[in-house]
C-alpha positions as CSV (number, residue, x, y, z in Angstrom):
1,M,-36.9,-42.4,-69.6
2,L,-33.2,-42.5,-70.3
3,A,-32.6,-39.3,-68.4
4,T,-34.5,-40.7,-65.4
5,F,-32.4,-43.9,-65.4
6,S,-29.2,-41.8,-65.6
7,M,-30.3,-39.7,-62.6
8,V,-31.0,-42.9,-60.6
9,M,-27.6,-44.4,-61.4
10,L,-25.8,-41.1,-60.5
11,A,-27.6,-41.0,-57.1
12,T,-26.8,-44.6,-56.4
13,F,-23.1,-44.0,-57.2
14,S,-23.0,-40.9,-55.1
15,F,-24.5,-42.7,-52.1
16,G,-22.1,-45.6,-52.4
17,L,-19.1,-43.2,-52.6
18,Y,-20.4,-41.3,-49.5
19,T,-20.7,-44.6,-47.6
20,V,-17.2,-45.7,-48.5
21,M,-15.8,-42.3,-47.5
22,T,-17.7,-42.3,-44.2
23,L,-16.4,-45.8,-43.2
24,S,-12.9,-44.8,-44.2
25,F,-13.1,-41.7,-42.0
26,L,-14.4,-43.7,-39.0
27,K,-11.6,-46.2,-39.5
28,D,-9.0,-43.5,-39.5
29,V,-10.3,-41.5,-36.6
30,H,-11.7,-44.2,-34.3
31,N,-9.5,-47.2,-35.2
32,V,-12.5,-49.2,-36.2
33,N,-11.8,-52.5,-37.9
34,I,-14.4,-52.7,-40.6
35,E,-14.0,-56.4,-41.1
36,S,-14.6,-57.4,-37.5
37,T,-16.2,-54.2,-36.0
38,N,-14.0,-54.6,-32.9
39,V,-12.6,-51.4,-31.5
40,K,-8.8,-51.4,-31.1
41,T,-7.3,-49.8,-28.0
42,M,-3.7,-48.8,-27.4
43,P,-1.8,-50.5,-24.6
44,E,-2.2,-48.5,-21.4
45,S,0.6,-47.6,-19.0
46,P,0.2,-49.0,-15.5
47,I,-0.9,-45.7,-13.9
48,S,-3.5,-45.1,-16.6
49,T,-5.4,-48.1,-15.1
50,Q,-5.9,-46.1,-12.0
51,Y,-9.3,-45.0,-13.2
52,S,-10.4,-48.5,-14.2
53,S,-13.7,-49.7,-12.8
54,L,-12.0,-52.8,-11.4
55,P,-9.3,-53.2,-8.8
56,T,-5.8,-53.3,-10.4
57,C,-3.3,-55.9,-9.2
58,L,0.3,-55.2,-9.8
59,R,3.0,-57.8,-10.5
60,L,6.4,-57.4,-8.8
61,G,8.7,-59.0,-11.3
62,F,11.3,-57.1,-13.3
63,E,9.6,-55.4,-16.3
64,N,6.2,-56.0,-14.8
65,D,3.6,-53.5,-13.6
66,M,5.3,-52.2,-10.4
67,D,8.7,-52.0,-12.0
68,Q,7.2,-49.9,-14.8
69,L,5.2,-47.8,-12.3
70,L,8.3,-46.9,-10.3
71,S,10.1,-45.7,-13.4
72,N,7.4,-43.0,-13.8
73,Y,8.0,-41.2,-10.5
74,K,10.8,-39.0,-9.1
75,Q,9.7,-39.2,-5.5
76,V,8.6,-42.4,-3.6
77,F,7.2,-42.5,-0.1
78,V,6.9,-45.8,1.8
79,V,4.6,-45.6,4.8
80,M,3.2,-48.1,7.2
81,P,1.6,-48.6,10.7
82,A,3.7,-50.1,13.5
83,K,4.8,-53.8,13.0
84,A,4.3,-53.8,9.2
85,A,7.9,-54.0,8.0
86,G,8.6,-50.4,8.9
87,S,12.0,-51.0,10.5
88,T,13.0,-53.0,7.4
89,F,12.0,-50.3,4.9
90,K,13.5,-47.5,7.0
91,E,16.9,-49.4,7.3
92,F,16.8,-50.1,3.6
93,T,16.1,-46.4,2.8
94,K,18.9,-45.2,5.1
95,T,21.4,-47.6,3.4
96,C,20.2,-46.8,-0.1
97,M,20.0,-43.0,0.2
98,K,23.3,-42.9,2.1
99,K,24.2,-39.2,2.8
100,R,20.9,-38.0,1.4
101,A,18.9,-40.0,4.0
102,F,17.1,-37.9,6.6
103,K,18.5,-38.2,10.1
104,D,15.2,-37.8,11.9
105,D,13.1,-40.9,12.4
106,N,9.5,-41.1,11.1
107,I,10.1,-38.0,9.1
108,L,6.4,-37.6,8.0
109,E,5.1,-37.2,11.5
110,G,4.5,-33.6,12.7
111,E,6.7,-30.9,11.3
112,K,9.9,-33.0,11.1
113,L,10.2,-32.7,7.4
114,K,10.1,-28.9,7.5
115,N,13.3,-28.8,9.5
116,E,15.0,-31.4,7.3
117,I,14.6,-29.8,3.9
118,R,16.8,-26.8,5.0
119,G,20.5,-26.8,3.9
120,D,21.1,-29.6,1.4
121,Y,19.7,-29.0,-2.1
122,E,19.8,-32.7,-3.0
123,L,17.1,-34.4,-1.0
124,P,16.3,-38.1,-0.9
125,S,14.2,-39.5,-3.7
126,L,13.0,-42.3,-1.4
127,I,11.5,-41.7,2.1
128,S,10.2,-44.3,4.5
129,S,8.3,-43.5,7.6
130,H,5.9,-45.0,10.2
131,L,2.5,-43.4,10.6
132,S,0.7,-43.1,13.9
133,T,-2.4,-41.1,12.9
134,F,-4.6,-40.5,9.9
135,E,-3.6,-36.8,10.0
136,S,-0.1,-37.7,8.8
137,F,-1.4,-39.9,6.0
138,V,-3.9,-37.2,4.9
139,N,-1.3,-34.5,5.0
140,L,1.0,-36.6,2.7
141,M,-1.8,-37.2,0.2
142,N,-2.9,-33.6,0.2
143,H,0.6,-32.4,-0.7
144,A,1.9,-35.2,-2.9
145,T,2.7,-34.1,-6.4
146,E,2.0,-35.8,-9.7
147,Q,5.5,-37.0,-9.7
148,S,5.1,-38.7,-6.3
149,L,4.2,-42.4,-5.6
150,I,3.0,-43.5,-2.2
151,I,3.4,-47.1,-1.1
152,Y,1.4,-48.2,1.9
153,S,2.7,-51.4,3.6
154,H,-0.4,-53.1,5.0
155,R,-0.8,-55.8,7.7
156,K,-4.0,-57.4,9.0
157,E,-4.9,-55.4,12.1
158,T,-5.4,-58.3,14.6
159,E,-2.2,-59.9,13.5
160,R,-0.4,-56.6,13.7
161,L,-1.9,-55.9,17.2
162,R,-0.5,-59.2,18.5
163,S,3.0,-58.4,17.3
164,A,2.7,-54.9,18.9
165,I,1.6,-56.4,22.3
166,V,4.7,-58.7,22.2
167,E,6.9,-55.6,21.5
168,V,5.3,-53.6,24.3
169,A,5.7,-56.5,26.7
170,K,9.4,-56.9,25.9
171,R,9.9,-53.2,26.6
172,E,8.2,-53.6,29.9
173,C,10.4,-56.5,30.8
174,N,13.5,-54.5,29.9
175,A,12.3,-51.7,32.1
176,A,12.1,-54.2,35.0
177,G,15.7,-55.2,34.4
178,T,15.1,-58.5,32.7
179,Y,17.8,-59.7,30.4
180,E,18.1,-62.6,27.9
181,T,19.5,-65.0,30.5
182,R,16.4,-64.7,32.7
183,K,12.7,-65.1,32.1
184,C,10.3,-62.3,32.5
185,V,7.0,-62.8,34.3
186,L,4.4,-60.0,33.9
187,E,1.3,-59.6,36.0
188,E,-1.8,-60.1,33.8
189,D,-3.4,-56.9,35.1
190,N,-0.4,-54.9,34.1
191,V,-0.3,-56.4,30.6
192,I,-4.0,-55.7,30.0
193,E,-3.6,-52.2,31.3
194,L,-0.7,-51.6,28.8
195,I,-2.9,-52.8,26.0
196,A,-6.0,-50.9,27.1
197,K,-4.0,-47.7,27.2
198,R,-3.0,-48.4,23.6
199,T,0.7,-48.0,24.6
200,A,3.2,-47.2,21.9
201,E,3.0,-49.6,18.9
202,V,-0.5,-50.9,20.1
203,K,-2.2,-47.6,19.0
204,C,-0.4,-47.2,15.7
205,G,-2.5,-49.4,13.6
206,A,-5.1,-49.4,10.8
207,S,-7.8,-48.2,13.2
208,N,-5.9,-45.0,13.7
209,I,-4.6,-44.6,10.1
210,L,-7.2,-45.9,7.7
211,T,-10.2,-43.9,8.7
212,C,-13.1,-42.2,6.9
213,E,-11.0,-39.0,6.8
214,T,-8.2,-41.0,5.1
215,Y,-10.6,-42.3,2.4
216,K,-12.1,-38.9,1.9
217,S,-8.6,-37.6,1.1
218,I,-7.9,-40.5,-1.3
219,E,-11.2,-39.7,-3.1
220,A,-10.6,-36.0,-3.2
221,N,-6.9,-36.2,-4.2
222,T,-6.7,-39.5,-6.2
223,P,-3.0,-39.8,-5.3
224,N,-0.7,-42.3,-6.9
225,L,-1.2,-44.9,-4.2
226,V,-0.2,-48.5,-4.0
227,F,-1.1,-50.9,-1.1
228,V,1.3,-53.9,-0.6
229,N,1.2,-56.7,1.9
230,Y,4.1,-56.2,4.3
231,K,5.3,-59.7,3.6
232,Q,6.3,-58.5,0.1
233,A,8.9,-56.1,1.6
234,D,11.9,-58.0,0.1
235,R,10.5,-57.8,-3.4
236,I,9.5,-54.2,-3.1
237,Q,13.1,-53.4,-1.9
238,T,14.5,-55.1,-5.0
239,L,12.5,-52.8,-7.3
240,L,13.2,-49.7,-5.3
241,A,16.9,-50.4,-5.4
242,K,16.7,-50.6,-9.2
243,H,15.1,-47.2,-9.5
244,H,17.0,-45.3,-6.8
245,N,20.7,-46.0,-7.7
246,C,21.4,-48.8,-5.2
247,S,20.7,-51.8,-7.5
248,K,23.6,-53.8,-6.0
249,M,22.0,-53.8,-2.6
250,E,20.5,-57.0,-1.2
251,A,17.1,-56.9,0.6
252,I,17.3,-55.9,4.2
253,R,15.3,-57.5,7.0
254,A,15.4,-55.5,10.2
255,N,13.3,-56.0,13.3
256,V,14.1,-54.0,16.4
257,G,12.2,-56.5,18.5
258,S,13.6,-59.7,17.0
259,K,15.8,-60.6,20.0
260,K,13.2,-61.7,22.6
261,F,13.7,-63.6,25.8
262,P,11.1,-65.9,27.4
263,M,8.1,-63.9,28.6
264,F,5.3,-65.2,30.7
265,V,2.0,-63.9,32.2
266,K,0.8,-64.6,35.7
267,L,-2.9,-65.0,35.7
268,N,-4.8,-62.8,38.2
269,N,-8.3,-64.2,38.1
270,T,-9.0,-65.4,41.7
271,Y,-12.4,-66.9,40.7
272,T,-11.0,-69.8,38.8
273,D,-8.6,-72.7,39.3
274,T,-6.1,-70.9,37.1
275,A,-5.4,-68.2,39.7
276,N,-1.6,-67.4,39.9
277,L,-1.0,-69.8,37.0
278,I,2.0,-68.7,34.9
279,V,1.7,-69.2,31.2
280,D,3.8,-68.4,28.2
281,L,2.9,-65.0,26.6
282,N,2.3,-66.5,23.2
283,D,-0.1,-69.1,24.8
284,W,-1.8,-66.3,26.7
285,L,-2.3,-64.4,23.4
286,D,-3.6,-67.5,21.7
287,G,-6.4,-67.7,24.2
288,K,-7.2,-64.0,24.3
289,M,-6.7,-62.4,20.9
290,E,-10.1,-63.0,19.4
291,L,-11.8,-61.0,22.2
292,M,-9.0,-58.6,22.9
293,E,-10.1,-55.8,20.6
294,L,-13.8,-56.0,21.7
295,G,-13.1,-56.5,25.4
296,L,-10.7,-53.6,25.6
297,Q,-12.5,-51.4,23.1
298,L,-9.4,-50.9,21.0
299,K,-11.4,-49.9,17.9
300,K,-13.6,-47.4,19.7
301,N,-12.6,-44.6,17.3
302,A,-12.3,-46.7,14.2
303,S,-14.3,-45.6,11.1
304,C,-15.0,-46.8,7.6
305,Q,-13.7,-50.3,8.3
306,A,-15.8,-51.7,5.4
307,K,-13.6,-49.8,3.0
308,T,-10.5,-51.1,4.7
309,N,-11.8,-54.6,4.6
310,K,-12.7,-54.3,0.9
311,I,-9.2,-53.1,0.0
312,Q,-7.6,-55.8,2.2
313,R,-9.6,-58.6,0.5
314,A,-8.7,-57.2,-3.0
315,L,-5.0,-56.8,-1.9
316,L,-4.7,-60.4,-0.6
317,S,-6.4,-61.8,-3.7
318,C,-3.7,-60.3,-5.9
319,P,-1.1,-62.8,-7.1
320,D,1.8,-60.6,-5.7
321,E,-0.4,-59.0,-3.0
322,T,0.2,-55.5,-4.5
323,L,-2.7,-53.3,-5.4
324,L,-3.1,-50.0,-7.2
325,V,-5.8,-48.1,-5.2
326,S,-8.0,-45.6,-7.1
327,K,-11.1,-43.5,-6.5
328,S,-13.4,-45.6,-8.7
329,D,-12.2,-49.0,-7.5
330,F,-13.3,-48.6,-3.9
331,F,-15.2,-45.4,-3.2
332,D,-18.3,-45.5,-5.5
């Protein structure tokens, strides 16, 4: 009887010792808090959240997310469609990089970069370039290294298109010999034809750049990619200056089309009482923009707009309108 009792006590003691040792092992290996059973996790770096299941907003203050993110990358590319702070970013880059800045404009288009990398061994750590096609964007993402960060300056397409139309109209007025001291009157048919042909800046928008092929490339390559609202250009410049040895620089605001003269449109519809009426270009655009893209089929070749809209909604909902774009966030 005594022997049996001793064996039971020994077994109970052994089981208790095993349980304590097992819990101790789990605590050491898995960081399990035995008292609360909550799993502890180490703080993650900003880029580690790229594979989160939720969209990741970035803050633009010093020592915040974007500041920390920029400290991780040797090479930064800032890209954008036409009329999305491109001139501002390019002028900033040229001033910041000084002698290292590439001389050729829109360096990421075609094979321009191939010619620029010859000669100097010290190349710019910051490159800004307009994009006009999805091919240029895909090419960049296919070749970007782990030490590269891509910042895409985004603008709502209809808003961007309106700005592009004004720019194209100004150029047309200049070609006709109109100067700031005079007003420019354009025939409505001519303006519509310029837009329908997707002249210059008109064609270089999200419909051309953010396509299904673009999103396939993002999904396949998972590049270090940030979308930012173009209105945050000043704040992005401040952070870029800090990390690219030009911290004393002030933000630059450049707009090659900022000096505009009065522009008007002469209506051509002979079937209404407004025939030959001359209206201000902005008033004309106010009345036409909501049907412009549909009427002139400007998005005829657009694709995967649902993904663009999803990213845009997430971007504009972020406090600082800056978003880390990842595979799992938008492409499941």
